[in-house]
C-alpha positions in Angstrom: 78.3 92.2 66.8 76.0 95.0 68.0 77.9 95.5 71.3 81.3 96.0 69.7 82.0 99.1 71.8 81.3 97.1 75.0 83.9 94.6 73.9 86.4 97.3 73.1 85.8 99.1 76.4 86.3 96.0 78.5 89.3 94.9 76.5 90.9 98.4 76.8 90.4 98.3 80.6 92.2 95.0 80.9 94.9 96.0 78.4 95.5 99.3 80.3 95.8 97.7 83.7 97.7 94.6 82.7 99.8 95.6 79.7 98.8 92.4 77.9 98.6 92.7 74.1 95.3 94.4 73.1 94.6 92.0 70.2 95.1 89.0 72.4 92.7 90.3 75.0 90.2 91.4 72.3 90.0 87.9 70.8 89.4 86.5 74.3 86.7 89.1 75.0 85.0 88.3 71.7 84.9 84.6 72.7 83.3 85.8 76.0 80.7 87.8 74.0 79.8 84.7 71.9 79.5 82.7 75.1 77.2 85.4 76.6 75.0 85.3 73.4 74.7 81.6 73.7 73.8 81.5 77.4 71.8 84.7 77.9 68.3 84.1 79.4 66.1 87.2 79.1 63.6 85.7 81.6 66.2 86.3 84.4 65.6 90.0 84.3 68.9 91.5 83.4 69.8 93.4 80.2 72.0 91.6 77.7 74.7 94.2 77.9 75.0 93.8 81.7 75.1 90.0 81.4 77.6 90.2 78.5 79.8 92.6 80.6 80.0 90.0 83.4 80.7 87.1 81.1 83.4 88.9 79.2 85.0 90.2 82.4 85.1 86.7 83.8 86.4 85.3 80.5 89.3 87.7 80.5 90.1 87.0 84.2 90.1 83.3 83.5 92.4 83.9 80.5 94.8 85.9 82.5 94.9 83.2 85.2 95.4 80.4 82.8 98.1 82.2 80.9 99.7 83.3 84.1 100.2 86.8 82.9 99.5 88.2 86.4 98.8 86.4 89.7 95.7 88.5 90.6 93.0 89.7 88.2 92.4 93.4 88.2 88.7 93.7 88.9 88.8 96.7 91.2 91.1 99.6 92.0 92.5 98.0 95.1 93.9 95.1 92.9 96.1 97.4 90.8 99.2 97.0 92.9 100.2 93.4 93.2 102.9 91.7 95.3 106.2 92.0 93.5 109.3 90.2 94.9 112.1 92.7 95.2 115.7 91.5 94.8 118.3 94.2 94.4 121.1 93.9 91.9 123.4 96.8 92.4 124.6 97.0 88.8 121.0 97.5 87.5 119.4 99.1 90.6 120.6 102.7 89.9 119.7 102.4 86.2 116.3 101.1 87.0 115.8 103.8 89.7 117.0 106.6 87.3 114.5 105.5 84.7 111.5 105.4 87.0 108.8 108.0 86.4 108.7 110.7 89.1 105.4 109.4 90.6 106.7 105.8 90.8 109.9 107.0 92.4 107.9 108.9 95.0 105.8 105.8 95.7 108.9 103.6 95.9 110.6 106.1 98.3 107.6 105.9 100.7 107.4 102.1 100.5 111.1 101.6 101.0 111.2 104.0 103.9 108.3 102.2 105.7 109.2 98.6 104.9 109.5 97.8 108.6 105.8 98.7 109.1 104.6 96.1 106.6 105.3 92.5 107.7 106.6 90.1 105.1 104.1 87.4 106.0 100.8 89.2 105.3 98.6 89.0 102.3 99.3 91.4 99.4 96.0 93.2 99.9 96.7 93.8 103.5 100.2 95.1 102.7 98.7 97.3 100.1 96.2 98.6 102.6 99.0 99.4 105.1 100.8 101.3 102.3 97.6 103.2 101.5 97.2 104.1 105.1 100.8 105.5 105.2 100.2 107.5 102.0 96.9 108.9 103.4 98.8 110.0 106.6 101.2 111.8 104.3 98.2 113.6 102.7 98.3 111.9 99.4 94.9 112.3 97.6 93.2 109.1 96.5 93.7 109.9 92.8 97.4 110.2 93.3 97.6 107.0 95.3 95.8 104.9 92.6 97.5 106.6 89.7 100.9 105.9 91.3 100.0 102.2 91.9 98.7 101.9 88.3 101.9 103.6 86.9 104.1 101.4 89.0 102.3 98.3 87.9 102.8 99.3 84.3 106.5 100.0 84.8 107.1 96.7 86.5 105.1 94.8 83.9 
């Protein structure tokens, strides 16, 4: 495969954002690459690597959906924080809280202190948008916001 680095890059991106086993994702990405080789049409004007990227990306999203690893595919930065049902169990709550990385703890503090501002019945992306607005009002830089979402998602996975 001449585009092995492309497959590795896409696989690593999905592995990094979802925490799913790299080898499992790589094998699915390789199947996507084979599918791209079979169905590529040079007459349509795009380069093969651009086409392969799209096919592999969709292959991995479909794989994640079918395997129910995560409810939402992570195709852009705003999808990194997904809806997670919170049920407190006092005996493990303090242990969990103590083991949270500092950035996650800071994000959780903000979320928990502003829960009344985020209605329960809105879509996860709207809730996430509301949280981002609150964080921006507290002068969080964009990089800190997305890094905290990414780290929290990894911890919760």
